Steps between C-alpha positions, in 0.01 A plus 500: 500500500567803289389498145698658204469513124724282301678772302577688834628175660711446182665831556574452871649145420766657292601725792491191723764306273725803494490505897576120495821581308401292208710533190392718211441211274275315768299829547454539126388135459261512794355832398434371156336173632270695723414753235385207274308355784322827584427581138351153448274536820387844391395353171293257700334786704714421811633813654545421874734246681214323676327429165787278368458124517705193430317462176598858392866417557481165328329666196775772480774227519329298237473814279875563538580141404275536194676825414834303434646541856697196596376291797815619694406867437134414611637343815708818569178714451330303777798557721456869430130479581578339835746755594246763415243336738770465777549873469126564518465272802782666677336851457169374611321527180380134433435208729456222228778417267356313185839468348591221754218288362650514137767236408803570314504347145723199465792555262836338452817701556719528207848364535755768602722629216863422613778671312787288381850584592550623128193722533587667832849550388378672186275721716794588716718589188211713363510733804875522532510863390215590737629482850167553659325234307796272534456530875124451475540180312772356717299570818189336346701199382735455797251558785157409349334803661176638369498800269300713759757407769782605264327828423471550878860459581685787688871570475544384866346162407806386308769355724819311398368150530120556546202689381219634719167448350239746654139410567318526164126448482424187696849358458714512822833667528807277488885505465626283204846414390662728234760322287818653354363537149187688608705724751752590230209600246337715774840657576554576138164666474558716814798663333282649223185531713366865514607669818195643655277491824314181408576200705345253259777268355376521140395836370450670162735749336318779674544326835142381544419147612516241226138372516373143442347563169818667372719226623274240334508696158875537522557126574256399218689720245821330589341157464404604151845626427640177622255320278346295788151413419180434723672626826376737762668672781372251762667227297831609634385408836386159376848475347664551833282233673555249223885562499535435881267199511703341223816575695354325821442811710245425791144585419472647843788742431366591148145556649627738764718700257191537259274603791255224438247462784465130444755234405243344269530805265861432452455122466281543194819578303610136553254412219701706250849433606575127431864499592604582862848479648612384847329712760709786615455840675746676280362754231675522162514786250302486183 
C-alpha cells in the first residue's frame, strides 16, 4: 500500500469530488469536514494516513459535538470521513478503514416544515414581478425536485407535460410530470430569459448558470418578503410531498417523482400528514 501525508490526501480528495460531479455545496461541505479532521489530527501529531485510528476519529467527532455542532452535523462529518477513506482505498493509499468502526450518533429527525396553502400562495405572490424566481418557486412546489436538480436543468429538459431530471450526485435521472401551472411559469420566464449560448434553464442576467447557493439565497429573500418564518428551501419539497399524500396520491408514485431510492423514505411523511384522501394516481396542483 502507498503512503501519503494527510494534508496531501486532503488536496487530492477535493479533486476526486470534482471528478465525481459532486455539487459545489457538497464539495465545500466535505472539504471543510476533512480540513477540520486533518487539523485535529495534526494537533495530535498524526500526519500520515496509516497513523489514524478509530479512537482518533471518535475523539474528533466528540470534539465537534462539544463545539456546538448538532448530532446531525456530526453524523454528516462521519459520512464525509467515510467518503474520504473510500477515495483513499480506491487510489491504493490505505488498506484499513477505521471510519467503518465508528458508529453514527443517534439523533431524532426534526419534523419537516410544511407550508400552509396561505403561506405558499403568499410566496407565489411575492415573486409575481420576478419571472425567473416565480418559475423557480413553481417548479420546486409543483414537482418536489431538489434545488441541485433544479440548478442542473437544461432548456431541452422542459417538455409540455414532463420534466427530465438529469443525473445529480447519486440521484438517478428520471422523467416526472409537469403540470400546467409550472409549465406556464417556465414559459413566462423564457420570454424574458437572456438570449445567449448557455443551455442551462435558469441563468443570471449576464447569462451564466444560476448556481445552487444563489438560488437558495434568492428563495430565502422572497420567503422573508412574504413574511414566512422558519422555512428553508427544502421545505418546498416537503410541502409537495405533504400536499399529495393528503390528496391520496399513491406513495409509490410520489416516491418515484421525488427520486427516493427507498419507499420507506417517503413513508416517513405519513407520521406528519394525518389526513389522507382516497388513493389516486392523479397529481393535483398546489
